[in-house]
Rosetta silent file (secondary structure, phi, psi, omega in degrees, C-alpha in Angstrom):
SEQUENCE: XXXXXXXXXXXXXXXXXXXXXXXXXXXXXXXXXXXXXXXXXXXXXXXXXXXXXXXXXXXXXXXXXXXXXXXXXXXXXXXXXXXXXXXXXXXXXXXXXXXXXXXXXXXXXXXXXXXXXXXXXXXXXXXXXXXXXXXXXXXXXXXXXXXXXXXXXXXXXXXXXXXXXXXXXXXXXXXXXXXXXXXXXXXXXXXXXXXXXXXXXXXXXXXXXXXXXXXXXXXXXXXXXXXXXXXXXXXXXXXXXXXXXXXXXXXXXXXXXXXXXXXXXXXXXXXXXXXXXXXXXXXXXXXXXXXXXXXXXXXXXXXXXXXXXXXXXXXXXXXXXXXXXXXXXXXXXXXXXXXXXXXXXXXXXXXX
SCORE:     score description
SCORE:     0.000 S_00000001
   1 L     0.000  -32.739  178.952    0.004   -0.005   -0.009 S_00000001
   2 H   -64.113  -37.358  178.261    2.914    2.368    0.689 S_00000001
   3 H   -65.171  -39.973  178.304    4.195    1.884   -2.876 S_00000001
   4 H   -64.145  -39.618  179.082    0.701    2.649   -4.178 S_00000001
   5 H   -64.520  -43.175  177.288    0.463    5.748   -1.973 S_00000001
   6 H   -63.973  -37.469  179.008    3.786    7.089   -3.296 S_00000001
   7 H   -64.677  -45.816  177.127    2.685    6.387   -6.888 S_00000001
   8 H   -61.554  -45.292 -178.987   -0.550    8.309   -6.288 S_00000001
   9 H   -61.578  -44.193  179.721    1.282   11.160   -4.580 S_00000001
  10 H   -61.008  -48.366 -179.924    3.722   11.537   -7.460 S_00000001
  11 H   -65.550  -45.602 -178.443    1.034   11.576  -10.141 S_00000001
  12 H   -64.582  -37.555 -178.727   -1.271   13.872   -8.167 S_00000001
  13 H   -60.681  -53.063 -174.821    1.571   16.318   -7.388 S_00000001
  14 H   -71.157  -41.081 -179.904    2.580   16.766  -11.047 S_00000001
  15 H   -66.943  -37.364  176.836   -0.901   16.843  -12.577 S_00000001
  16 H   -64.899  -47.196 -179.258   -2.034   19.434  -10.010 S_00000001
  17 H   -63.317  -38.369  178.280    0.991   21.634  -10.536 S_00000001
  18 H   -63.770  -43.239  176.740    0.586   21.429  -14.310 S_00000001
  19 H   -63.323  -40.127 -178.090   -3.138   22.396  -13.984 S_00000001
  20 H   -64.851  -45.411 -179.911   -2.206   25.187  -11.581 S_00000001
  21 H   -58.254  -45.119 -177.385    0.481   26.517  -13.946 S_00000001
  22 H   -69.128  -39.951  179.041   -1.953   26.610  -16.882 S_00000001
  23 H   -67.070  -43.953  178.881   -4.685   28.278  -14.865 S_00000001
  24 H   -62.843  -41.609  176.666   -2.362   30.853  -13.368 S_00000001
  25 H   -63.555  -38.951  178.049   -0.863   31.667  -16.764 S_00000001
  26 H   -66.039  -45.599  178.774   -4.318   32.093  -18.269 S_00000001
  27 H   -68.935  -36.282  177.538   -5.617   34.337  -15.507 S_00000001
  28 H   -63.031  -39.924  178.108   -2.348   36.298  -15.434 S_00000001
  29 H   -62.017  -45.416  176.791   -2.671   36.955  -19.155 S_00000001
  30 H   -65.935  -33.965  175.199   -6.158   38.409  -18.754 S_00000001
  31 H   -60.820  -44.306 -176.702   -4.914   40.419  -15.765 S_00000001
  32 H   -62.433  -40.670  178.204   -2.123   41.795  -17.892 S_00000001
  33 H   -60.297  -42.033  178.074   -4.619   42.922  -20.565 S_00000001
  34 H   -63.677  -42.269 -175.829   -6.614   44.800  -17.870 S_00000001
  35 H   -71.295  -30.828  176.961   -3.470   46.383  -16.484 S_00000001
  36 H   -64.833  -28.285  175.071   -2.251   47.513  -19.913 S_00000001
  37 H   -67.624  -22.272 -179.550   -5.453   49.542  -20.232 S_00000001
  38 L   -88.886   -7.184 -179.021   -4.364   51.421  -17.083 S_00000001
  39 L   -61.649  144.747 -179.685   -0.964   52.389  -18.507 S_00000001
  40 L   102.978  -15.530  175.723   -0.479   56.155  -18.886 S_00000001
  41 L   -83.142  114.098 -176.412   -1.935   56.994  -15.472 S_00000001
  42 L    63.716 -128.142  178.475    0.831   58.755  -13.603 S_00000001
  43 L  -104.871   22.435 -177.728    4.046   56.813  -14.061 S_00000001
  44 L   -84.407  105.796 -179.239    2.261   53.482  -14.592 S_00000001
  45 L  -115.240 -168.430 -176.582    3.777   51.977  -17.751 S_00000001
  46 H   -64.710  -39.441  178.263    4.159   48.610  -19.388 S_00000001
  47 H   -61.405  -46.138 -178.934    7.070   47.625  -17.126 S_00000001
  48 H   -66.142  -37.269  178.315    5.038   48.413  -13.988 S_00000001
  49 H   -63.590  -43.425  179.468    2.046   46.521  -15.390 S_00000001
  50 H   -65.893  -41.678 -178.984    4.080   43.392  -16.118 S_00000001
  51 H   -64.678  -42.349  177.611    5.775   43.598  -12.688 S_00000001
  52 H   -57.731  -47.434 -174.578    2.362   44.015  -11.000 S_00000001
  53 H   -65.912  -40.608  176.203    0.953   40.965  -12.718 S_00000001
  54 H   -61.620  -38.528 -179.915    4.025   38.870  -11.830 S_00000001
  55 H   -69.765  -25.107 -178.245    3.751   39.930   -8.192 S_00000001
  56 H   -88.254   -5.040 -179.550    0.055   38.927   -8.098 S_00000001
  57 H   -63.527  -35.633  174.478    0.673   35.333   -9.398 S_00000001
  58 H   -59.718  -41.317  179.127    1.118   33.887   -5.844 S_00000001
  59 H   -64.533  -41.464  177.293   -2.295   35.294   -4.951 S_00000001
  60 H   -61.097  -43.364  179.407   -3.779   33.828   -8.201 S_00000001
  61 H   -57.574  -40.779 -178.395   -2.182   30.470   -7.298 S_00000001
  62 H   -67.915  -41.893 -179.431   -3.799   30.547   -3.872 S_00000001
  63 H   -68.634  -37.364 -173.802   -7.221   31.359   -5.275 S_00000001
  64 H   -90.794   -5.685 -173.087   -7.051   28.811   -8.081 S_00000001
  65 H   -59.889  -43.680  178.336   -5.523   25.983   -6.066 S_00000001
  66 H   -58.415  -41.468  179.389   -8.818   24.191   -5.179 S_00000001
  67 H   -66.535  -42.236 -179.097   -9.829   24.094   -8.859 S_00000001
  68 H   -66.445  -35.906  177.531   -6.338   22.942   -9.899 S_00000001
  69 H   -65.336  -42.328  179.034   -6.417   20.208   -7.233 S_00000001
  70 H   -64.139  -43.633  179.289   -9.760   18.966   -8.548 S_00000001
  71 H   -62.493  -44.551 -179.101   -8.416   18.933  -12.124 S_00000001
  72 H   -64.379  -36.806  177.726   -5.257   17.179  -11.012 S_00000001
  73 H   -64.982  -46.750  178.145   -7.219   14.552   -9.099 S_00000001
  74 H   -60.879  -44.236 -175.264   -9.549   13.879  -12.101 S_00000001
  75 H   -68.099  -38.596  178.429   -6.600   13.691  -14.439 S_00000001
  76 H   -62.353  -49.496  178.533   -4.703   11.278  -12.143 S_00000001
  77 H   -68.758  -33.438  178.105   -7.597    8.861  -11.814 S_00000001
  78 H   -63.994  -41.832  178.698   -8.468    9.361  -15.483 S_00000001
  79 H   -67.984  -40.217  178.694   -4.977    8.323  -16.604 S_00000001
  80 H   -64.398  -40.523 -179.074   -5.055    5.318  -14.262 S_00000001
  81 H   -68.155  -38.214 -176.789   -8.510    4.305  -15.577 S_00000001
  82 H   -65.694  -33.748 -179.243   -7.387    4.781  -19.230 S_00000001
  83 L   -94.058   11.033  178.956   -4.413    2.458  -18.636 S_00000001
  84 L    66.579    7.921 -178.767   -6.572   -0.108  -16.762 S_00000001
  85 H   -71.864  -36.152  179.639   -4.440    0.479  -13.661 S_00000001
  86 H   -66.198  -37.134  175.888   -7.444    1.663  -11.700 S_00000001
  87 H   -64.527  -40.066  176.697   -9.352   -1.512  -12.538 S_00000001
  88 H   -64.302  -40.811 -179.671   -6.421   -3.625  -11.313 S_00000001
  89 H   -64.811  -43.026  178.280   -6.251   -1.600   -8.083 S_00000001
  90 H   -66.879  -40.278  177.999  -10.002   -2.123   -7.463 S_00000001
  91 H   -62.349  -31.570 -179.883   -9.734   -5.830   -8.349 S_00000001
  92 L   -73.144   -1.650  175.822   -6.992   -6.136   -5.765 S_00000001
  93 L   102.297    9.397  178.371   -9.572   -5.252   -3.123 S_00000001
  94 L   -79.851  115.860 -179.778   -9.061   -1.520   -2.735 S_00000001
  95 L   -77.456  169.331  177.059  -12.454    0.018   -1.941 S_00000001
  96 H   -61.780  -36.850  178.270  -13.662    3.492   -2.981 S_00000001
  97 H   -65.228  -43.262  179.163  -13.153    4.664    0.623 S_00000001
  98 H   -65.074  -36.679  175.502   -9.575    3.329    0.625 S_00000001
  99 H   -65.189  -39.942  173.877   -8.988    5.001   -2.737 S_00000001
 100 H   -60.145  -41.655  176.616  -10.219    8.240   -1.277 S_00000001
 101 H   -62.222  -39.370  175.014   -7.844    7.732    1.659 S_00000001
 102 H   -60.009  -44.692  179.930   -4.943    7.220   -0.716 S_00000001
 103 H   -66.775  -41.245 -179.930   -5.746   10.436   -2.515 S_00000001
 104 H   -59.877  -46.092  179.196   -6.163   12.275    0.848 S_00000001
 105 H   -70.858  -32.675  176.169   -2.695   11.200    2.054 S_00000001
 106 H   -67.000  -26.875 -177.429   -1.206   11.928   -1.358 S_00000001
 107 L   -81.388   -8.190 -175.537   -2.681   15.438   -1.168 S_00000001
 108 H   -54.376  -47.321 -178.349   -0.930   16.274    2.111 S_00000001
 109 H   -62.853  -41.216 -178.375    2.130   17.822    0.523 S_00000001
 110 H   -62.849  -43.297 -177.496   -0.018   19.843   -1.885 S_00000001
 111 H   -67.248  -40.314  176.002   -2.147   21.237    0.937 S_00000001
 112 H   -60.011  -46.954  179.500    0.965   22.175    2.972 S_00000001
 113 H   -64.884  -34.830  175.540    2.419   24.032   -0.011 S_00000001
 114 H   -61.901  -46.724  179.055   -0.914   25.801   -0.530 S_00000001
 115 H   -60.109  -47.856  177.844   -0.978   26.975    3.083 S_00000001
 116 H   -57.447  -43.842  175.468    2.608   28.185    2.892 S_00000001
 117 H   -65.390  -42.777 -179.863    1.891   30.145   -0.255 S_00000001
 118 H   -66.771  -30.961 -174.627   -1.335   31.589    1.179 S_00000001
 119 H  -100.044  -28.179 -175.940    0.224   32.639    4.470 S_00000001
 120 H  -112.242  -44.459 -174.489    3.797   33.563    3.593 S_00000001
 121 H   -87.096  -56.193 -173.512    4.289   34.252   -0.100 S_00000001
 122 H   -60.136  -45.314  178.355    1.002   35.646   -1.418 S_00000001
 123 H   -61.439  -39.382 -179.929    0.347   38.313    1.237 S_00000001
 124 H   -65.059  -49.630 -179.250    3.900   39.666    0.934 S_00000001
 125 H   -69.236  -31.672 -179.879    3.872   39.780   -2.890 S_00000001
 126 H   -68.825  -39.269  177.011    0.338   41.171   -3.022 S_00000001
 127 H   -63.666  -42.522  175.999    1.326   44.083   -0.749 S_00000001
 128 H   -59.652  -43.425 -179.016    4.328   44.769   -2.984 S_00000001
 129 H   -63.516  -44.863 -179.901    2.115   44.684   -6.060 S_00000001
 130 H   -66.080  -37.141  176.039   -0.482   47.077   -4.614 S_00000001
 131 H   -64.133  -44.888  179.974    2.235   49.460   -3.425 S_00000001
 132 H   -61.237  -39.562 -177.642    3.911   49.490   -6.839 S_00000001
 133 H   -68.624  -48.176 -175.802    0.586   50.149   -8.577 S_00000001
 134 H   -67.341  -41.348  179.410   -0.616   52.872   -6.241 S_00000001
 135 H   -68.606  -25.710  179.311    2.744   54.710   -6.094 S_00000001
 136 H   -85.173  -31.161 -174.191    3.021   54.615   -9.902 S_00000001
 137 H   -85.218  -25.501 -175.656   -0.530   55.723  -10.634 S_00000001
 138 L  -123.724  146.492  174.722   -0.854   58.720   -8.340 S_00000001
 139 L   -86.652  -11.442 -176.897    1.332   61.640   -7.584 S_00000001
 140 L   -76.440  -40.536  177.648   -0.231   62.213   -4.218 S_00000001
 141 E   -80.845  118.255 -177.602    1.183   59.115   -2.518 S_00000001
 142 E  -106.776  -21.772 -175.718    4.946   59.724   -2.279 S_00000001
 143 E  -160.982  142.455  169.312    6.097   57.067    0.170 S_00000001
 144 E  -122.113  128.505  177.307    5.002   53.959    2.062 S_00000001
 145 E  -132.727 -173.751  178.037    6.891   53.003    5.174 S_00000001
 146 L   -67.187  -14.597  176.673    6.301   51.006    8.353 S_00000001
 147 L   -96.725   19.959  176.633    4.576   54.131    9.631 S_00000001
 148 E   100.844 -156.947 -177.243    1.896   54.052    6.936 S_00000001
 149 E  -104.884  139.727  176.175    1.497   56.137    3.797 S_00000001
 150 E  -110.473  137.373 -178.600    2.779   59.635    3.180 S_00000001
 151 E  -137.602  157.398  177.331    1.002   61.949    0.740 S_00000001
 152 E  -117.453  132.849  178.575    1.442   65.590   -0.340 S_00000001
 153 E  -132.630   91.077 -177.112   -1.454   68.030   -0.719 S_00000001
 154 L    64.905 -122.767  176.087   -0.064   71.452   -1.697 S_00000001
 155 L   -89.352   12.766 -177.969    2.038   72.699    1.254 S_00000001
 156 E  -111.177  142.266  172.124    0.691   69.941    3.513 S_00000001
 157 E  -116.543  132.173 -170.282    2.208   66.563    4.130 S_00000001
 158 E  -120.634  132.797  175.288   -0.103   63.846    5.336 S_00000001
 159 E  -117.460  120.904  178.495    0.715   60.578    7.139 S_00000001
 160 E  -115.243  118.304 -175.946   -2.032   57.964    7.307 S_00000001
 161 E   -81.559  -37.021 -177.929   -1.367   54.952    9.501 S_00000001
 162 E  -131.311  129.254  176.171   -4.488   52.907    8.763 S_00000001
 163 E  -115.126  122.817 -174.065   -6.640   52.799    5.610 S_00000001
 164 E  -112.878  158.595  174.146  -10.001   51.047    6.009 S_00000001
 165 L   -64.130  161.242  177.085  -12.758   50.047    3.565 S_00000001
 166 L    78.023   32.584  175.123  -15.658   52.413    3.116 S_00000001
 167 L    56.734   49.021  177.884  -13.600   55.627    2.560 S_00000001
 168 E  -129.061  145.495  176.577  -12.308   55.659    6.168 S_00000001
 169 E  -137.931  156.098 -176.987   -8.817   56.265    7.525 S_00000001
 170 E  -133.255  153.482 -178.973   -7.413   56.217   11.025 S_00000001
 171 E    53.951   74.633  179.745   -4.417   57.840   12.828 S_00000001
 172 E  -104.449  133.646  178.602   -3.942   60.794   10.556 S_00000001
 173 E  -125.026  124.439 -177.926   -1.097   63.270   10.963 S_00000001
 174 E  -121.446  125.406 -175.806   -1.135   66.517    8.920 S_00000001
 175 E  -117.542  113.836 -179.220    1.853   68.825    8.754 S_00000001
 176 E  -104.691  133.643 -179.126    1.238   72.254    7.091 S_00000001
 177 E  -113.493  154.508  174.419    4.209   74.429    6.000 S_00000001
 178 L   -89.415 -173.693 -175.163    4.336   78.062    4.976 S_00000001
 179 L   -65.666  -21.123  179.156    5.897   79.504    1.835 S_00000001
 180 L   -97.271   16.505  176.936    9.343   79.421    3.500 S_00000001
 181 L    61.792   32.300  175.340    8.971   75.709    4.258 S_00000001
 182 L  -102.200  137.175 -177.340    8.578   76.354    7.978 S_00000001
 183 E   -63.979  128.260 -178.395    6.157   74.183    9.963 S_00000001
 184 E  -105.989  -48.252 -176.049    3.001   76.161   10.660 S_00000001
 185 E  -139.113  137.245  173.666    0.461   73.633   11.938 S_00000001
 186 E  -118.165  122.349 -175.306    0.591   70.071   13.200 S_00000001
 187 E  -124.403  135.434  174.998   -2.711   68.220   13.334 S_00000001
 188 E  -125.303  129.195 -179.858   -3.474   64.726   14.677 S_00000001
 189 E  -129.235  141.374 -179.165   -6.870   63.094   14.221 S_00000001
 190 E   -66.974  -40.640 -179.247   -8.022   59.693   15.492 S_00000001
 191 E  -157.956  167.793  177.084  -10.002   58.971   12.337 S_00000001
 192 E  -148.336  142.747  179.101  -11.523   60.586    9.240 S_00000001
 193 E  -124.889  144.187  177.294  -14.531   59.734    7.052 S_00000001
 194 E   -92.629  108.712 -176.025  -15.303   60.911    3.502 S_00000001
 195 E  -129.770  127.208  177.443  -18.806   62.318    3.721 S_00000001
 196 L    51.851   53.817  173.629  -20.572   64.445    1.033 S_00000001
 197 L    62.987   26.291  172.050  -17.444   65.081   -1.064 S_00000001
 198 E  -154.164  161.667 -179.858  -15.245   66.175    1.821 S_00000001
 199 E   -88.482  140.661  176.123  -13.202   64.640    4.649 S_00000001
 200 E  -120.211  112.905  179.089  -14.517   64.907    8.210 S_00000001
 201 E   -84.877  143.673  179.436  -11.804   64.653   10.884 S_00000001
 202 E  -129.394  146.548 -179.828  -12.730   63.324   14.346 S_00000001
 203 E    55.798   71.316 -169.251  -10.974   63.536   17.783 S_00000001
 204 E  -104.316  139.614  170.387   -8.498   66.212   16.714 S_00000001
 205 E  -122.143  116.583 -174.416   -5.377   67.523   18.512 S_00000001
 206 E  -123.356  135.696  176.941   -3.961   70.583   16.743 S_00000001
 207 E  -121.405  126.314  179.460   -0.757   72.560   17.412 S_00000001
 208 E  -115.863  130.975 -179.894   -0.175   75.881   15.712 S_00000001
 209 E  -105.089  118.227  179.476    3.242   77.590   15.585 S_00000001
 210 E  -129.357   94.911 -173.459    3.180   81.374   15.198 S_00000001
 211 L    64.235 -121.593  178.229    6.710   82.785   15.688 S_00000001
 212 L   -92.942    1.437 -175.154    7.608   81.984   19.245 S_00000001
 213 E   -98.209  136.406  175.303    4.021   81.297   20.263 S_00000001
 214 E  -122.657  126.833 -178.324    2.637   77.787   20.343 S_00000001
 215 E  -116.128  133.980  175.587   -1.140   77.290   20.515 S_00000001
 216 E  -120.652  142.539  177.507   -2.855   73.962   21.198 S_00000001
 217 E  -149.173  155.952  178.142   -6.499   73.094   20.847 S_00000001
 218 E  -118.536  137.666  178.942   -8.736   70.034   20.801 S_00000001
 219 E  -127.977  144.684  174.573  -11.707   69.555   18.489 S_00000001
 220 E   -77.490  -44.625 -179.650  -14.341   66.848   18.395 S_00000001
 221 E  -146.977  154.603  175.431  -14.946   67.234   14.687 S_00000001
 222 E  -164.771  142.772  176.113  -13.800   69.436   11.852 S_00000001
 223 E   -72.227  141.983  177.184  -14.067   69.520    8.032 S_00000001
 224 E  -116.831  104.701  178.227  -10.816   68.847    6.218 S_00000001
 225 L   -81.451   97.579 -175.871  -10.533   70.575    2.899 S_00000001
 226 L  -132.820  147.941  174.114   -8.136   68.268    1.164 S_00000001
 227 L   -85.854    5.435  178.927   -7.610   67.167   -2.417 S_00000001
 228 L   -62.948  116.858 -170.648   -6.780   63.661   -1.181 S_00000001
 229 L   -85.968  121.739  177.580   -8.879   61.429   -3.415 S_00000001
 230 H   -59.854  -31.607  177.650  -10.647   58.507   -1.581 S_00000001
 231 H   -64.194  -33.167  176.806  -10.534   56.544   -4.868 S_00000001
 232 H   -65.745  -39.246  176.617   -6.768   56.849   -4.727 S_00000001
 233 H   -61.435  -29.711 -179.641   -6.791   55.317   -1.246 S_00000001
 234 H   -66.643  -28.427  176.620   -8.756   52.418   -2.687 S_00000001
 235 H   -67.629  -22.811 -174.301   -5.704   51.579   -4.817 S_00000001
 236 H   -90.081  -37.114 -170.158   -3.620   51.176   -1.687 S_00000001
 237 L   -63.848  137.720  175.575   -5.809   49.160    0.657 S_00000001
 238 L   -87.596  121.137 -178.472   -5.107   45.404    0.870 S_00000001
 239 L   -61.991  149.455 -176.692   -8.354   43.460    0.587 S_00000001
 240 H   -57.578  -34.305 -179.024   -9.170   41.210    3.600 S_00000001
 241 H   -69.599   -9.156  179.848   -8.832   38.011    1.622 S_00000001
 242 H   -99.980    2.711 -179.665   -5.196   38.841    0.884 S_00000001
 243 L   -87.003  162.813  176.395   -4.187   39.230    4.571 S_00000001
 244 L   -76.811  169.826  178.623   -2.633   36.391    6.587 S_00000001
 245 H   -67.841  -41.881  176.569   -4.621   34.471    9.207 S_00000001
 246 H   -61.439  -43.923  179.215   -2.566   36.164   11.979 S_00000001
 247 H   -64.766  -37.327  177.721   -3.186   39.572   10.408 S_00000001
 248 H   -67.430  -42.683  176.903   -6.914   38.880   10.154 S_00000001
 249 H   -56.487  -49.010 -177.909   -7.115   37.792   13.811 S_00000001
 250 H   -63.512  -40.789 -177.716   -5.341   40.973   14.917 S_00000001
 251 H   -73.759  -32.190  175.637   -7.457   43.236   12.715 S_00000001
 252 H   -64.275  -45.994  178.102  -10.737   41.629   13.831 S_00000001
 253 H   -59.411  -40.567 -179.868   -9.770   42.199   17.462 S_00000001
 254 H   -62.414  -45.871 -177.586   -8.895   45.826   16.601 S_00000001
 255 H   -66.798  -41.442 -179.429  -12.229   46.450   14.905 S_00000001
 256 H   -66.854  -40.925  178.518  -14.249   44.783   17.698 S_00000001
 257 H   -61.383  -31.419  179.256  -12.378   46.748   20.355 S_00000001
 258 L  -100.186   20.632  174.292  -13.368   49.965   18.502 S_00000001
 259 L    56.282   39.046 -179.058  -16.988   48.826   18.008 S_00000001
 260 L  -111.812  158.587 -178.766  -16.618   48.609   14.209 S_00000001
 261 L   -67.852  120.949 -178.224  -18.070   46.049   11.773 S_00000001
 262 L  -115.043   10.476 -173.883  -15.678   43.112   11.448 S_00000001
 263 H   -61.461  -40.996  179.834  -17.907   40.715    9.467 S_00000001
 264 H   -58.983  -42.167  179.418  -16.011   41.144    6.222 S_00000001
 265 H   -75.628  -30.048  174.640  -12.750   40.219    7.897 S_00000001
 266 H   -67.299  -39.050  177.132  -14.312   37.349    9.828 S_00000001
 267 H   -60.522  -45.830  178.737  -15.588   35.919    6.561 S_00000001
 268 H   -60.284  -37.338  178.474  -12.115   36.213    5.006 S_00000001
 269 H   -62.593  -48.034 -178.209  -10.625   34.485    8.067 S_00000001
 270 H   -69.887  -31.854  174.327  -12.974   31.519    7.850 S_00000001
 271 H   -59.419  -44.176  179.768  -12.428   31.182    4.090 S_00000001
 272 H   -67.087  -40.501 -177.194   -8.722   30.755    4.834 S_00000001
 273 H   -68.108  -36.274 -176.675   -9.294   28.323    7.694 S_00000001
 274 H   -85.059  -22.549 -175.222  -11.729   26.151    5.666 S_00000001
 275 H   -50.837  -46.504  178.334   -9.747   26.199    2.376 S_00000001
 276 H   -57.570  -37.371  177.782   -7.452   23.266    3.191 S_00000001
 277 H   -70.180  -36.721  175.689  -10.456   21.087    3.949 S_00000001
 278 H   -62.839  -43.113  177.808  -12.134   22.275    0.751 S_00000001
 279 H   -59.240  -46.160 -178.785   -9.046   21.262   -1.241 S_00000001
 280 H   -60.929  -46.703  178.373   -9.067   17.855    0.386 S_00000001
 281 H   -61.738  -40.103  179.853  -12.783   17.358   -0.342 S_00000001
 282 H   -63.187  -41.168 -179.682  -12.334   18.481   -3.940 S_00000001
 283 H   -64.707  -50.021 -179.040   -9.518   15.957   -4.476 S_00000001
 284 H   -63.285  -27.327  179.428  -11.514   13.063   -3.014 S_00000001
 285 H   -58.079  -24.578 -178.230  -14.545   14.015   -5.136 S_00000001
 286 H   -66.425  -24.685 -177.406  -12.746   12.661   -8.154 S_00000001
 287 H   -61.475  -52.325  178.097  -13.136    9.056   -6.857 S_00000001
 288 H   -70.377  -24.415 -177.109  -16.988    8.803   -7.386 S_00000001
 289 H   -78.466  -21.215 -179.812  -16.749   10.887  -10.521 S_00000001
 290 L  -100.991  114.740 -177.621  -14.344    8.542  -12.287 S_00000001
 291 L   -92.770  130.203 -176.608  -15.968    5.226  -13.191 S_00000001
 292 L   -57.024  -44.229 -172.778  -13.563    2.309  -13.635 S_00000001
 293 L   -77.906   -7.128 -179.930  -15.432    0.820  -16.526 S_00000001
 294 L   -90.653   63.282 -177.052  -15.603    4.096  -18.469 S_00000001
 295 L   -73.006  -22.502 -173.222  -12.203    3.690  -20.135 S_00000001
 296 L   -72.795  -16.060 -179.834  -13.494    5.224  -23.351 S_00000001
 297 L   -73.839  119.401 -177.623  -13.784    8.692  -21.789 S_00000001
 298 L   -64.413  153.108 -178.665  -10.708   10.723  -22.794 S_00000001
 299 H   -60.698  -37.910 -177.910   -8.516   12.251  -20.061 S_00000001
 300 H   -60.834  -35.395  178.542   -9.203   15.704  -21.513 S_00000001
 301 H   -68.128  -39.233  175.186  -12.936   15.233  -20.939 S_00000001
 302 H   -62.785  -39.639  178.807  -12.255   14.222  -17.333 S_00000001
 303 H   -62.012  -43.238  179.759  -10.108   17.328  -16.893 S_00000001
 304 H   -62.516  -42.445  178.156  -12.969   19.462  -18.223 S_00000001
 305 H   -59.140  -43.886  179.061  -15.372   17.699  -15.799 S_00000001
 306 H   -61.385  -45.423  177.167  -12.950   18.424  -12.952 S_00000001
 307 H   -62.513  -41.095 -177.433  -12.651   22.097  -13.899 S_00000001
 308 H   -66.490  -42.710  179.023  -16.413   22.439  -14.171 S_00000001
 309 H   -62.662  -44.734  178.273  -16.956   20.780  -10.731 S_00000001
 310 H   -60.007  -43.018 -179.974  -14.273   23.024   -9.260 S_00000001
 311 H   -66.845  -42.432 -179.522  -15.816   26.183  -10.649 S_00000001
 312 H   -63.640  -42.871 -179.907  -19.332   25.233   -9.513 S_00000001
 313 H   -66.125  -39.819  177.860  -18.088   24.511   -5.974 S_00000001
 314 H   -61.837  -42.048 -179.270  -16.162   27.807   -5.935 S_00000001
 315 H   -66.919  -47.240  179.685  -19.270   29.727   -7.005 S_00000001
 316 H   -59.093  -42.867  177.448  -21.443   27.923   -4.405 S_00000001
 317 H   -61.590  -43.830  177.607  -18.866   28.686   -1.696 S_00000001
 318 H   -64.936  -41.456  178.787  -18.778   32.382   -2.569 S_00000001
 319 H   -62.429  -42.434 -179.103  -22.599   32.536   -2.765 S_00000001
 320 H   -64.586  -44.577  176.468  -22.928   30.886    0.652 S_00000001
 321 H   -62.204  -40.454  177.263  -20.497   33.299    2.235 S_00000001
 322 H   -67.438  -40.694  175.935  -22.198   36.350    0.685 S_00000001
 323 H   -61.153  -37.820  174.745  -25.618   35.135    1.749 S_00000001
 324 H   -59.938  -40.329  178.802  -24.261   34.782    5.243 S_00000001
 325 H   -63.664  -43.708 -175.296  -23.134   38.408    5.157 S_00000001
 326 H   -69.351  -42.398 -170.651  -26.552   39.582    3.850 S_00000001
 327 H  -101.782    9.137  172.294  -28.749   37.544    6.256 S_00000001
 328 L    74.143   24.184  178.946  -26.501   37.868    9.324 S_00000001
 329 L   -79.814  141.438 -179.512  -25.492   34.154    9.451 S_00000001
 330 L   -59.142  139.481 -176.139  -22.344   33.474   11.456 S_00000001
 331 H   -57.498  -42.827 -179.959  -19.251   33.253    9.233 S_00000001
 332 H   -56.770  -35.049 -179.684  -18.177   29.820   10.409 S_00000001
 333 H   -74.291  -51.237 -173.477  -21.597   28.405    9.346 S_00000001
 334 H   -68.530  -34.770 -177.907  -21.960   30.200    6.009 S_00000001
 335 H   -77.715  -43.044 -174.087  -18.371   29.651    4.912 S_00000001
 336 H   -82.562  -14.498 -174.936  -18.027   26.002    6.039 S_00000001
 337 H   -54.377  -51.016 -178.581  -21.519   24.869    4.907 S_00000001
 338 H   -59.508  -40.048  179.996  -20.581   23.940    1.287 S_00000001
 339 H   -68.502  -40.681  174.964  -17.526   22.002    2.400 S_00000001
 340 H   -61.991  -43.317  178.723  -19.426   20.158    5.168 S_00000001
 341 H   -62.733  -43.631  177.495  -22.186   19.381    2.703 S_00000001
 342 H   -62.940  -43.060  178.674  -19.630   18.025    0.135 S_00000001
 343 H   -58.803  -40.753  179.164  -17.977   15.924    2.836 S_00000001
 344 H   -64.421  -42.143  178.476  -21.362   14.443    3.753 S_00000001
 345 H   -62.985  -40.088  178.791  -22.070   13.640    0.067 S_00000001
 346 H   -64.702  -40.699  178.348  -18.653   11.998   -0.242 S_00000001
 347 H   -59.819  -38.355  179.271  -19.193    9.806    2.798 S_00000001
 348 H   -71.731  -41.118 -176.541  -22.411    8.576    1.181 S_00000001
 349 H   -73.318  -29.570 -175.282  -20.910    8.025   -2.284 S_00000001
 350 L   -89.371    6.765  177.869  -17.762    6.224   -1.055 S_00000001
 351 L   -74.046  128.917  166.583  -19.628    3.592    0.985 S_00000001
 352 L  -168.882    0.000    0.000  -19.030    0.076   -0.298 S_00000001
């Protein structure tokens, strides 16, 4: 059985990687076409577009991995069935459940690689990609550091530590200089919201320098007349699904401590936690889909069936998560429901 397990693992590994490479290349090509349409905005040229697409390939690989795993599993069993090897394995007394177990153990390395990419490689490269794109497209953002983003608005320099969805920012520092480049006003605000075509600062501490005089004042709210475009900030923000599990846990705690809506980030967290089990279920699903006696079905057709099944499951998973957001269903339930349902179907199909 150990020889058979290694044989399955080797075939599944290479067929899945081949499927993943083809899918990533295809989606990267379409992404490049979209990015080339954006060239000419600021300093965003062809080189920046190509670099951006290359940096986003780990994220594409993470998103497409369940579909690639399904295709790889279907191709593996399809090749074995085509060569009558699967019939020999079943004749030797290997049940459907045991066959599923062989695939599950063979998939262990693939799942580990997927988690490593999702948690270590993809978030880092995605952040680099978004930074490259935002800094190239706009002249307002001049620098990104560990202290957030720096932007220039006339004679004012703005430091934003946190950029949130919904046209909101937190921990804003505004430094205004006079014509002689001397600091005139220093303003710190806890947060700001873009309301009715203008920024509204909240919880403000302001220091004004007038010669040798220093004046300090506190304001609950104040309008901020700035040319800082909220759509430009949208280019910078990293979407929840591209954060690490650790980053999502920390950000959810932060939002809950500040009485803010964290459902979007909770959903992204549970998608990441459930994904390895989804990949495993998708791989095992190939067992009942491949019939031993159907040798006449070409491997290409089985690959198409695998891709179709993977896409359908992906759509159902997204729909379930979105419905949970709309109807207030807890994220663990709405996100895990399709995978749990698929696991139940597999247990029923693999009985023999």
